[in-house]
C-alpha positions in Angstrom: 102.1 92.9 117.2 99.6 95.8 117.1 97.0 93.9 115.1 94.9 97.1 114.8 97.7 98.9 113.0 96.1 99.3 109.6 92.7 100.4 111.0 92.4 104.1 110.7 89.6 106.6 111.5 87.5 107.2 108.4 88.0 103.6 107.2 85.0 101.6 106.4 83.7 100.0 109.6 82.6 96.4 109.9 85.4 94.6 108.1 87.9 92.5 110.0 91.4 93.7 111.0 94.4 93.0 108.8 96.1 91.3 111.7 96.2 87.5 112.1 92.8 87.0 113.9 91.9 83.4 114.6 88.4 83.8 113.0 89.9 84.9 109.7 91.8 81.7 109.5 88.6 79.6 109.6 87.0 78.5 106.4 84.3 80.8 105.2 85.3 83.7 107.5 85.4 87.1 105.8 89.0 88.0 104.9 89.5 91.8 105.0 92.2 93.7 103.3 93.5 97.2 103.8 94.5 98.3 100.3 96.9 101.0 99.5 96.8 102.6 96.1 99.2 105.1 94.4 97.3 107.7 92.3 98.4 110.7 90.3 99.2 113.4 92.8 96.4 116.0 93.0 93.8 113.4 92.1 93.6 111.7 95.5 90.1 113.0 96.1 89.0 111.8 92.7 90.3 108.3 93.5 88.6 108.3 96.9 85.3 109.2 95.3 85.7 106.4 92.8 86.4 103.9 95.6 83.3 105.0 97.5 81.2 104.8 94.3 82.3 101.5 93.0 83.3 99.6 96.2 81.3 101.4 98.9 84.4 101.9 101.0 85.6 105.1 102.7 89.2 106.1 101.8 91.8 107.9 103.8 94.0 110.2 101.9 97.7 109.8 103.0 99.8 112.8 104.1 102.3 111.3 101.7 100.8 112.7 98.5 99.7 110.4 95.7 98.4 107.6 98.0 95.0 106.5 99.4 94.1 103.7 101.7 90.7 101.8 102.0 89.4 98.6 103.4 87.5 96.0 101.4 86.6 92.3 101.8 89.2 90.3 99.9 86.5 88.9 97.6 86.3 92.4 96.1 89.8 92.3 94.7 88.5 91.9 91.0 86.6 95.2 91.5 89.6 96.9 93.0 91.6 96.0 89.9 88.9 97.6 87.8 89.4 101.0 89.4 90.4 103.6 86.8 92.1 106.2 88.9 94.8 104.1 90.6 98.3 103.3 89.3 99.5 100.6 91.6 97.9 98.5 94.4 99.4 96.9 97.5 97.9 95.2 100.5 98.9 96.9 103.8 100.7 94.6 106.3 100.9 97.4 108.9 100.9 101.1 109.1 102.6 103.2 111.7 101.4 106.8 112.0 104.2 108.1 114.2 107.2 105.7 114.0 110.1 106.9 116.2 113.4 106.4 114.4 116.5 106.2 116.5 119.1 108.9 115.7 121.9 106.4 115.4 121.9 104.7 112.0 122.8 101.2 113.3 120.0 101.3 115.9 117.5 102.7 113.4 118.2 99.9 111.0 118.2 97.2 113.7 114.7 98.4 114.7 113.5 97.9 111.1 115.0 94.4 111.1 113.3 93.5 114.4 110.0 94.8 113.0 109.8 92.0 110.5 109.1 89.4 113.2 106.4 91.4 114.8 104.4 92.3 111.7 101.0 90.5 111.1 101.9 88.9 107.7 99.4 86.1 107.7 96.3 87.7 106.2 98.1 90.1 103.8 99.9 87.1 102.3 96.5 85.3 101.9 95.3 88.4 100.1 98.4 88.3 97.9 97.8 84.6 97.1 94.1 85.2 96.2 95.3 88.1 94.0 97.7 85.7 92.2 95.0 83.1 91.6 92.8 85.8 89.9 95.7 86.8 87.8 96.4 83.3 86.7 92.8 82.6 85.7 92.8 85.7 83.6 96.0 84.9 81.8 94.9 81.3 81.2 91.5 82.4 79.8 93.1 84.9 77.5 95.3 82.2 76.0 93.0 79.2 75.7 89.4 80.1 76.1 88.4 83.5 74.7 84.6 82.8 74.8 84.4 81.8 78.4 81.0 81.6 80.2 79.8 84.8 81.9 80.4 83.4 85.4 84.1 82.9 84.8 84.2 86.2 82.9 82.8 87.9 86.0 85.3 86.3 88.4 88.4 86.9 86.5 87.8 89.9 84.3 88.9 92.2 87.1 92.4 90.9 87.6 93.8 93.7 85.5 97.3 92.9 86.5 100.5 93.4 84.7 99.6 89.9 83.4 97.2 89.7 80.5 95.5 93.1 80.3 98.7 95.2 80.3 101.0 93.3 78.0 98.4 92.5 75.4 101.0 91.4 72.9 98.4 89.3 71.1 96.5 92.5 70.3 99.6 94.3 69.2 100.7 91.7 66.8 97.4 91.5 65.1 96.6 95.1 65.0 99.7 97.2 64.5 102.5 97.3 62.1 105.0 98.4 64.6 104.2 97.2 68.1 106.0 98.8 71.1 106.4 96.3 73.8 106.2 98.2 77.1 108.1 101.2 78.4 107.3 104.6 76.8 110.6 106.0 75.5 110.2 109.3 77.2 106.7 109.3 78.5 105.5 111.7 81.1 105.9 109.3 84.0 108.3 108.3 86.6 107.9 104.5 86.8 110.8 102.2 87.4 111.0 99.0 85.4 108.4 97.1 87.4 106.5 100.3 87.9 105.3 99.2 91.2 106.3 101.8 93.7 107.2 104.9 91.8 106.8 108.0 94.0 104.7 110.5 92.3 106.1 113.6 94.1 109.8 113.2 93.2 110.4 116.9 92.8 108.6 117.9 96.0 111.4 117.2 98.4 115.0 117.0 97.8 115.7 114.1 100.0 113.5 111.5 98.3 114.9 108.2 97.3 113.7 105.0 95.8 115.6 101.9 96.1 115.4 98.2 95.2 118.1 96.3 96.9 119.2 92.8 96.3 120.0 91.0 99.5 123.0 88.6 99.3 121.7 85.1 99.9 122.7 81.5 100.2 120.3 79.1 98.5 117.8 78.0 101.2 117.4 74.3 101.1 113.9 74.1 102.5 110.9 76.3 102.8 107.8 76.2 105.0 105.9 78.4 102.6 104.0 76.9 99.7 103.9 79.2 96.7 100.6 79.9 95.1 102.3 78.6 91.9 102.4 75.2 93.6 98.6 75.0 93.2 98.7 74.9 89.4 99.0 71.2 89.4 102.6 70.5 90.4 101.7 70.2 94.0 105.2 70.5 95.5 106.2 73.6 97.6 108.7 75.9 96.0 110.9 78.6 97.6 109.3 82.0 96.9 111.5 84.7 95.4 111.2 88.2 96.7 112.6 91.7 96.6 112.1 94.7 98.9 111.5 98.2 97.4 112.0 101.1 99.8 110.6 104.6 99.1 111.9 107.1 101.6 111.0 110.8 101.8 112.1 113.3 104.5 115.3 114.7 105.8 115.3 113.4 109.4 116.5 109.8 108.7 120.0 108.7 109.4 119.9 106.0 106.8 119.4 105.8 103.0 116.6 103.9 101.3 119.3 101.4 100.0 120.4 100.6 103.6 116.8 100.3 104.8 115.8 97.9 101.9 119.0 95.8 102.4 118.5 95.3 106.2 114.8 95.0 106.1 115.1 92.5 103.2 117.7 90.5 105.1 115.2 90.1 108.0 112.4 89.2 105.6 114.5 86.5 104.0 115.5 85.0 107.4 111.9 85.1 108.7 110.3 83.4 105.6 113.3 81.5 104.2 112.5 83.2 100.8 115.2 83.8 98.2 116.1 87.3 97.1 115.8 88.0 93.3 115.7 91.5 91.9 114.1 90.8 88.5 112.3 87.5 88.6 110.5 87.8 92.0 107.2 86.3 93.1 106.6 88.7 96.0 107.5 92.4 96.2 107.6 93.8 99.7 107.2 97.5 100.0 108.7 99.7 102.7 107.3 103.2 102.4 108.8 105.8 104.8 107.5 109.3 104.7 109.0 111.4 107.6 107.5 109.5 110.6 104.9 107.5 108.7 105.9 103.9 107.9 103.8 101.6 105.8 104.8 98.0 105.1 102.9 96.4 102.2 102.9 93.6 99.6 102.5 94.7 95.9 99.4 93.4 94.1 100.3 94.9 90.7 103.3 93.9 88.7 103.0 96.8 86.4 101.2 100.1 86.8 97.5 99.9 85.8 97.9 103.2 84.0 99.3 101.3 81.0 96.0 99.6 80.4 94.9 101.1 77.1 98.1 102.1 75.4 100.2 99.8 73.2 101.8 102.5 71.0 103.6 105.1 73.1 104.5 108.6 71.9 107.1 111.0 73.3 104.6 112.3 75.9 102.0 109.6 76.4 99.7 110.7 79.2 99.0 108.1 82.0 95.5 106.6 81.6 94.9 107.2 85.3 95.6 111.0 84.9 93.3 111.0 81.8 90.5 109.4 83.9 91.0 112.0 86.6 90.7 114.8 84.1 87.6 113.4 82.5 85.9 112.8 85.8 86.6 116.4 86.7 84.3 117.6 84.0 81.5 115.2 85.0 80.5 113.8 81.6 76.7 113.1 81.1 75.1 110.7 78.7 75.0 112.0 75.1 77.8 114.6 75.7 80.1 115.2 72.8 83.7 115.2 74.2 86.6 116.4 72.1 90.4 116.1 72.6 91.8 118.5 70.0 95.5 117.6 70.8 95.1 113.9 71.5 98.7 112.6 70.9 98.5 108.8 71.3 94.8 109.0 72.3 95.1 108.3 76.1 92.2 110.7 77.0 89.6 109.7 74.4 90.4 106.0 74.7 89.9 106.2 78.5 86.8 108.3 77.9 85.2 105.8 75.5 86.0 102.9 77.8 84.5 104.5 80.9 81.8 106.8 79.4 80.5 104.8 76.5 77.2 106.8 76.4 79.2 109.9 75.3 80.6 110.5 71.9 84.4 111.1 71.8 86.3 112.8 69.0 90.1 112.9 69.0 92.3 114.9 66.7 95.9 116.0 66.3 97.9 118.0 63.8 100.6 115.3 63.7 100.0 112.4 61.3 102.4 110.2 63.4 100.3 110.9 66.5 97.0 110.2 64.6 98.5 106.9 63.4 99.6 105.9 66.9 96.2 106.8 68.4 94.4 104.8 65.6 96.6 101.8 66.5 95.7 102.1 70.2 92.0 102.3 69.3 92.4 99.2 67.1 94.0 97.3 70.0 91.1 98.3 72.2 88.6 97.0 69.7 90.5 93.7 69.4 90.5 93.4 73.2 86.7 94.0 73.4 86.2 91.4 70.7 88.2 88.8 72.5 86.2 89.4 75.7 82.9 88.7 73.9 82.8 88.6 70.2 79.0 88.4 70.0 78.5 92.0 71.3 81.7 93.7 70.0 80.0 96.8 68.6 83.1 99.1 68.4 83.7 102.2 70.5 82.1 105.6 70.3 85.3 107.3 69.2 86.7 108.8 66.1 90.2 110.1 65.3 91.0 112.9 62.8 94.0 114.8 61.7 93.2 118.5 62.0 94.5 122.0 62.9 93.8 122.9 66.5 93.2 126.6 65.5 90.7 125.7 62.7 88.6 122.8 63.9 86.1 121.3 61.4 83.3 121.4 64.1 80.2 123.5 64.2 80.1 126.5 66.5 78.5 125.6 69.9 78.3 121.9 69.0 80.6 120.4 71.7 79.9 119.8 75.4 83.4 119.1 76.8 87.0 119.7 75.7 89.6 117.7 77.5 93.2 117.8 76.4 96.9 117.7 77.5 98.3 121.0 76.2 101.9 121.0 74.9 104.3 121.8 77.8 106.9 123.4 75.5 109.5 120.8 76.7 109.3 117.6 74.7 106.6 118.9 72.4 106.4 122.4 70.9 108.3 125.2 72.6 107.5 127.8 75.3 107.8 130.6 72.6 105.3 128.9 70.4 102.9 128.5 73.3 102.5 132.3 73.7 100.7 132.3 70.3 99.2 128.8 70.4 97.5 128.9 73.9 95.2 132.0 73.2 94.4 130.7 69.7 93.5 127.3 71.2 91.3 128.8 73.9 89.5 130.9 71.4 88.8 128.0 69.1 87.8 125.7 72.0 85.4 128.5 73.2 83.9 128.7 69.7 83.1 125.0 69.5 81.8 124.7 73.1 78.2 125.3 74.0 77.7 128.7 75.7 76.7 128.4 79.3 77.1 124.7 79.8 80.3 123.8 77.9 83.4 123.0 80.0 87.1 122.4 79.4 89.7 120.5 81.4 93.2 121.4 80.3 96.6 120.1 81.6 99.7 122.2 81.2 103.0 122.8 82.9 103.4 126.2 81.2 101.3 127.9 83.8 102.5 131.4 83.2 101.7 131.3 79.6 98.3 129.7 80.3 97.3 132.3 82.9 98.1 135.1 80.3 96.2 133.4 77.6 93.2 132.8 79.9 93.2 136.5 80.8 92.9 137.4 77.1 89.8 135.1 76.7 88.2 135.9 80.1 85.0 136.8 78.3 84.4 133.2 77.1 86.1 131.1 79.8 86.0 131.2 83.6 88.4 129.2 85.7 86.4 127.0 88.1 89.1 124.8 89.7 92.8 124.1 89.6 94.3 120.7 90.5 98.1 120.7 91.0 99.6 117.5 89.6 103.0 115.9 89.1 103.6 114.7 85.6 106.9 112.8 85.3 108.6 115.0 87.8 107.2 118.3 86.3 104.9 120.5 88.5 101.8 120.9 86.3 98.3 122.1 86.7 94.9 120.8 85.5 92.4 123.7 85.0 88.7 123.2 84.9 87.1 126.0 82.8 83.5 126.8 82.4 82.1 128.4 79.2 80.3 131.7 79.7 77.1 132.7 77.9 79.2 135.2 75.8 79.1 134.5 72.1 82.6 133.6 70.7 83.5 135.6 67.7 83.5 133.7 64.4 86.9 133.7 62.8 85.7 132.8 59.3 82.5 133.8 57.4 81.6 130.3 56.3 81.0 128.9 59.7 
């Protein structure tokens, strides 16, 4: 069944195919996995660089924006979950670069049904089971054995699933007066409830759909598949529950994503004798269709990894993965002082302190509510660090202050990097206010940044206003790079600016 499907040019060589090879079934043989990851659109290259750096694997950036693929040995799964730039992970069952869909709807759907029997499911399902066992260890350790030996720490720390690390309710209860359980109320992100397969580029093409379809089923009386849950001591096999999520983009298909998910799901159910369940599922099968590219996968994350640091969401909480991409763009060096002058709930400085602990991070906002939320999020992070290893919990190099963005209490030329999410003028602020705010911000950021070496990474959707403001402060800031990103369906830009040698004018005599 086209065992070599997932292997692509540019993939790391030397690992086994994702097809059911006899060698991989033998004990001790290296099980390889082709991993697909969704990332914030525009930051695919950043994610690929992180994968190369931390896992030593070459990535292939998908034509379908916001996705990358790479091959790793299955034993590297803990490290895969520790990646900072990826939202969701899935193991690729098979990829078709140029799938020919029939023009007739019934024929096209019948082909998708027939595909299920031909796919090399064996090894991807082994990878899924291994992923589950990592997740279980982590959850168990979190509840019962906080000071576990380093060896177990090493094995299970990486399973940053939707399990323990995301829904850190223990942290919230101890730390915050008003914990928020999960979904941001109006956060800048387009996740669905499970957050597993949200398409980042929702506004790019009109005919994009996402669909989770429940397949009508009869109870199956027997099952040949043993659930990984069955290994927790009960021993008996149980029928796995599943759902199919279809993401479809392109205008040449005769069917909807609903119909594709329904028919493909029916065939999956028949093939494995699993039971369909939309909310309480064990396995999520992904069917991603982008024009003539078809990728079948199995989800490895229950909830997007971008929720990792935030327990208290504000109206425009930035995804941690996007925060990581922005920070990485300015290449922080040890001892750099990094400031987020409009920090909101603190996503950028918290991500910065976690990933670049040898820099000093200062966060500030003019809203007392935002400062309180950010302080609660920092507090949760501290508790999480303590629970990992209480003997070395030394805090994080991060301070939070309430201040006025146009009059920062920082010395002229004392800051290396400014990274911030500027108000879009939609949920926060207004477009009208931005015309005054943006140039004033850029001037003040220019004043605090070191001439010649200082840099700023700024995210905004109000691109017209930003371009005008930048032209007014062109003597102190030069634009070095622009990354186009999608933030919750809004077409936004991340600008990398470099500080010129020009002296910024002092606005007040006492600086």
